[in-house]
Structures are given as C-alpha cells and as structure tokens.
C-alpha positions as CSV (number, residue, x, y, z in Angstrom):
1,M,3.8,25.3,0.9
2,K,6.4,24.2,-1.7
3,K,5.5,22.6,-5.0
4,A,6.7,19.1,-5.8
5,K,9.9,19.0,-7.8
6,T,8.7,16.1,-9.9
7,P,5.3,16.5,-11.7
8,I,2.7,14.0,-10.7
9,D,1.3,11.8,-13.5
10,Q,-2.4,12.2,-12.8
11,T,-3.3,9.6,-15.5
12,K,-1.6,6.8,-13.7
13,T,-3.6,4.6,-11.3
14,P,-2.0,4.9,-7.9
15,I,-0.5,1.7,-6.5
16,V,-1.0,1.3,-2.7
17,L,0.6,-1.5,-0.7
18,V,-1.6,-2.4,2.3
19,V,0.1,-4.3,5.1
20,D,-1.9,-5.8,8.0
21,D,-2.0,-9.1,9.7
22,N,-5.8,-8.7,10.5
23,L,-7.6,-10.0,7.4
24,Q,-10.7,-7.8,8.1
25,N,-8.7,-4.6,8.2
26,L,-6.8,-5.6,5.1
27,E,-10.1,-6.3,3.2
28,L,-11.7,-3.1,4.4
29,L,-8.8,-0.9,3.3
30,Q,-8.6,-2.7,0.0
31,A,-12.3,-2.1,-0.7
32,Y,-12.1,1.5,0.3
33,L,-9.0,2.2,-1.9
34,E,-10.4,0.2,-4.9
35,D,-13.5,2.4,-4.7
36,M,-11.2,5.3,-5.1
37,D,-9.7,3.8,-8.2
38,C,-6.4,2.7,-6.6
39,E,-4.7,-0.6,-7.4
40,T,-4.0,-2.4,-4.1
41,L,-1.2,-4.8,-3.2
42,P,-2.1,-6.8,0.0
43,A,0.5,-8.2,2.4
44,H,0.0,-10.0,5.6
45,D,3.3,-9.2,7.3
46,G,6.5,-7.2,6.9
47,I,8.4,-9.9,5.1
48,E,5.7,-10.3,2.5
49,A,5.6,-6.5,2.1
50,L,9.4,-6.3,1.4
51,K,9.1,-9.0,-1.3
52,I,6.2,-7.1,-3.0
53,I,8.2,-3.8,-2.8
54,A,11.2,-5.4,-4.4
55,D,9.1,-6.6,-7.3
56,N,6.6,-3.7,-7.7
57,P,7.4,-0.5,-5.8
58,P,4.1,1.1,-4.7
59,D,3.3,4.8,-4.7
60,L,2.0,4.6,-1.1
61,I,2.3,2.1,1.8
62,L,-0.3,1.8,4.5
63,L,0.7,-0.5,7.3
64,D,-0.1,-1.7,10.8
65,V,2.9,-1.1,13.0
66,M,2.2,-4.0,15.4
67,M,2.5,-7.2,13.4
68,P,4.1,-10.6,14.0
69,K,7.5,-11.5,12.4
70,M,8.5,-7.9,11.6
71,S,7.2,-4.5,12.8
C-alpha cells in the first residue's frame, strides 16, 4: 500500500458533508459522526450540497445516491 503524498493533519477536526433527503438518516449519521469528534455539514439535496461545498469544502462527503432534484 502506498503512503499519502500529503501528510494528514491529525490535529484538525474532520469536516464531513452528509447529504440525504431522509431526515432520520441525516440525523443518525450526524449523531454518529459527532460522537466520533467530526464536524458535520448537513444537506437535504444535491443542490444544497453543492452550495455548501463551494463555501466550505469538506474532508469527506457521505451521500444518498437516490434523491430528488439531483442524484
């Protein structure tokens, strides 16, 4: 396995964008990630997710692939 070319800053809180149109799924993922000391950015659809990404690029994106408006 190759090592990452860019060192990972392990002191930085990871930012995770969570995208899901199902509110229960969104809240469950947020709670789980926040328990793991991650900052979460919730979005309810792809359009909202793109706006968030433009303003605050996350370290990781978790998304539902079957959503209204944009999949």
